[in-house]
N, C-alpha and C positions, 0 to 999 in steps of 0.2 A: 462701663461703670459697674462696680461691684454692688452686691445686694446690700452690704453695710452702708455704702455711700448713698444709695437710693433711699434706704430707710431713714437715714439722718436728714436728707434733703426734703423728703416728701412724706415720711411716715409720721403718724400722729396717734396710732393706737396705743402706744406705750407711754404716752405723754405724762400720765400720772403715776408712773412707776417710781419717780423720784420724789422722795418725801419733802424736799425743799420746795419743789414746784407746787406740790399740794398745799403746803403751808402758806406760801406767798399768795396763791390764788384765793385760798380761803380767807386770809386776812384782808385782801383787797375787796372781796365780795362782802365781807362783814363790815368793813369801813364804809362802803357805799350804801349798805343797808341802814347803818346807824346814823350816818351824817344828817339826813333830814330830820330824824328824831331829836338829835342834839340841837339843831337849828330851831326846831319848834319849841323845845324846852327853854332855850335861851330867850326866845321871843316872848313866850308867856311869862317868863320871869322878869321881863322888862329890861333885859341886858343888851338888846339890839336896837339901834336907831333904824329908821326906815331905810336910810342909805346903806348901812352895813348889812341889813337884812337882804336887800336887793342884790348887793354885791355877793353875799354868801350863796344866795340861790343861783346866781349866774355862774359862779365858780363851780358849784355842785353839779349843775347841768352839764357844764363843760367836762368835768371829770367823769360824769356818767357816760360820756361819749369817748373821751380820751383813753380811759382804762381798757375798754375792749379793743380799741384801735391799736394800742400799744402791746397788749398781752396776746391777743389772738394770733398774730403772725408767728410769735415765738412758740406758741402751743402747736400750731399747724405743721411746722417743720423748719429746717434750716433755710430752704429756698425762699419761702415767704418772708423769713426773718431778714435775709440778705437783701431782698427786694425792698422791704420796708425801710431798712437802713439807707439804701440808695435813695429812696424817695425823700426820706428825712434830710439827707445831705443836700439834695437838690432844692428842697423847699427852704432850708436854712440859707443856702447860698443865694437864692433868689431874694430873700429878705435882706441879706447883707448887701447885695449888689444895689438894691433899690435905696437902702439907707445911706450908703456911701457914694452913690452916684455912678458906681462902676457899670451899672446896667446900660449906660449910654455907650460904653465901649463894647459894642456887640461882638466884634471879632475876639476880643479878650475873653468875654464871658463864654462864648462858644468853646474856646480852648479849655477853659476851666471845666465846663460841663463834660467835654470829652475826657478830661483827666479823671473826673469822678466816675464816669462810665467805665473807664479802663480799670480803675481801682475796684469797682464792683465785679468786673470779670475776673480779676486776679483773686478776689475774695471767694467768689463762687467756684473757681477752679481749684482752690486751695493750693495756689502757687505763690508761696511766700517770697521766693527770690524776686519774682516779677512785681509783687506787691511793694517790696522795699525799693526796687529799682525805679518804680514809677514816680517817686518823689523827685530825684534829680532829673529824670527824663522830662517830666512835665514842667519843671522849673526852666529847663533849657528851651522847651517849646514855647513857653510863655514869653521868655526873654526874646527869642527869635521872632515871634509873631509881633511883639511890640516894636521891635527894631524895623521889621519889614513895612510897618505903617508909614515910616519916614515922617514922623511928627515928633521932633525932639521936645517940643513944649508939652509938659505934663508926663513925660516918659517915666520918670521915677515913680510918680504917683500911680500910674496905670499898672506898671509891673508890680509894685509893692502890694497894691490892693489885690491884684489877681493872685499873686503868690500867697499872700496871707489868707485869702478866701479858700484857695485849694488846700493849703495845709490844715486849716481848721475843719473844713467840711468834707474834704476828700480824704485826707490822710488820717486826721484824728478820729473822725466818725467811722472811717473805714476799719479801724481797729475793733470797733464794736461789732461790725459785721463779720470780721475775721474770727471772732469768738465762736461763730456758728459752725466752724470747722471742728470743734471739739465735741466729743461724745456727751459731755456734760453741759452743752451750750445753753440749754433751757434754764437750768438753775444758775449758771454763771451770769447770763444776760439779765434775767429777772432780778437777781441779787443786786446787780449794778443799777438797773433802772429804778428799782424800788428804793434802794439806799440813797441815791442822789436826790430823789423827791422827798424822802423823809428828812434828809439833811436840811433841805430848805425849810420844811415845816418845823423841825426842831429849832432852827435858828430864829424863825419868826416867833414861835411861842415863848422861848426863853428870853429873847430880846424884848418882847412886849411885857413879859412878866417882871423882869429884873431891871430893864432900862440900862442906864449908864452911858459911858463915853461911846461915841460913834467909832465904827471900825474904819471907814473910809468916807468921811463926810462929803468930800467933793466928788466922789465916784458913785456912791450909793448911800444917800443920807439916812435911809431907814435902817440900815444894818448897824448893829452894836457889837462891841467886843464881847459882852456877856452872851449874846446870841450866838456868835461865832464859836466861842469856847464851849458853850452848851451843846451846840450841834456836833462838835468834834467828839465830846464825851459820849453823847447818846448814840450817835451814828456808829462810832467805834464799837460800843457795846452791842448794838443791834447786829452789826456785821459779824462780830465775834461769835455771837450765839447762832445766827443763821448759817454761817459758813461751816459750823461744826457738822451740819447735816450734809453738806456738799463734799467737804474734804474729810472723809472718815479715816483715811490713811494717807501716807506719803508726807512730803515736806510741809505741805500747807495745813496739815492736821494739827501742827504744834500751836501752843497757846500764843507765843510771841509772833509767829507768822500771821496768825489770824487777827491779832490786835493791830499789827502793822498794816494789814489789808484794810481794816476799818479806818485807820488814820489816813491812809492814802486816799481812800474814796472821799472822806469828808473834806480834807484839805484841798485836794485837787478839784473837787466839785465846787467849793467856795471860790477858788481862784478862777474857775471857768465862768462862774456867775459874774464875778467882778470884771473879768475881761470884756464880756459883752456889755456890761454897764458902762465901762470906759468907752467902748465904741459908740454907744448911744449918746453919752455925754459929749463926746467929741464932735459928733455930727448934729447934735441938737434935736434928738427925737426921744420921746418917752418910751415907746415900744417899737419893736422892729416890724410889727404888723398888727392886724386886728382879726386874724382868722379864728382865734380862740377867745370867746367872750370871757372877760374877767382875768385873762392871762396874757393878752397881747398876741404876739405872733408865735409861730412854731419855734423860732430861735430863742424866744424868751423862756420857753419851757425846756428846750434842749441844751441851754447854755452850760449847765453843770456837767454834761457829758463830754464836752469838747476836750477837756484836759483829763478827766477821770478815765475815759475809755482807753486811751493809749497807756496811761499810767498803770491801770489795773491789768491790762493785757500783758505788758512787759514784765510786771512783777510776777504774775502767775506763770507766764511762759518761762521765766528764768528759773523759778523753783520747781515747776511741774508742767512740762511742755504742753502747750495748747495744741490739740489736734495731732499730737505725735503718734498716736496709734491709728490714725485715719488715713485713707488713701489720698495721695496728692495728685495734682494736675488731672482731675477727673473729667474735665471738659476738653482740654487740649491733648490729652493722651500721652503726655511726656513722662508720667511717673512710672 
């Protein structure tokens, strides 16, 4: 393994050499510091009911834990980042399997988990060809495993749920991990993580402020068209400004390209959120879990990443290769 690859995987001493990383971490720290003061001011002004006050406190305490959990692996190095994404994938799949009943099909679930582990290896190895090949390979394995059970009843449902789970949590989230193979991975991943969370907040604030027709009343009754459009505008502008610090030259430094990046993050993030809401409505659950007080399960917080991670990855990779200047197959030794 080259010194450059080792530094990317495990190095942290130059973490704040990137201005975008410094800005994002500073904004997050400032937001966490100001949030309790804002809650206190609203409470003293009589704008908060006891129930809303308790909910805001619960959510704040959750964010106080979630922000370091999310940000620290990215700051520590590419290896911790890839492991964190793998853990996120497994936790999301666990909640999905429990919500849909797939967890009862233990053999199928084990096959999905092996697929996610294989994706993690391909990501850590920076072996893109294997990463791409794992999708048809795992789908073939899942189909074969389901067939070998010799239980035709429920066959389609078992295979469909397992394939859907692997595609969402293995392949889609795997693209988030693969970004760690780029020299700019810290700023790229933090930009995506920060943007999709702000996208949700913008939609909530604008929707509550303006109201109006519902976006998808049968899928997510609280979402409004005004909130969705407001999030598209505000998130696009935010990504446009912050991406200027990341892409100082090259194809993605252009105005149009950065605006398109913001649009893609906002729109794909909202569709990811709605897709998980559709799953929950279909199976009749309010949240996919209860691990995070005030937020539900891990999947309830990571839903916006499911479609935005592969979308952003391929957009950036098409215009300005991700990891193109980094060593490949660093574990398997084939590069």
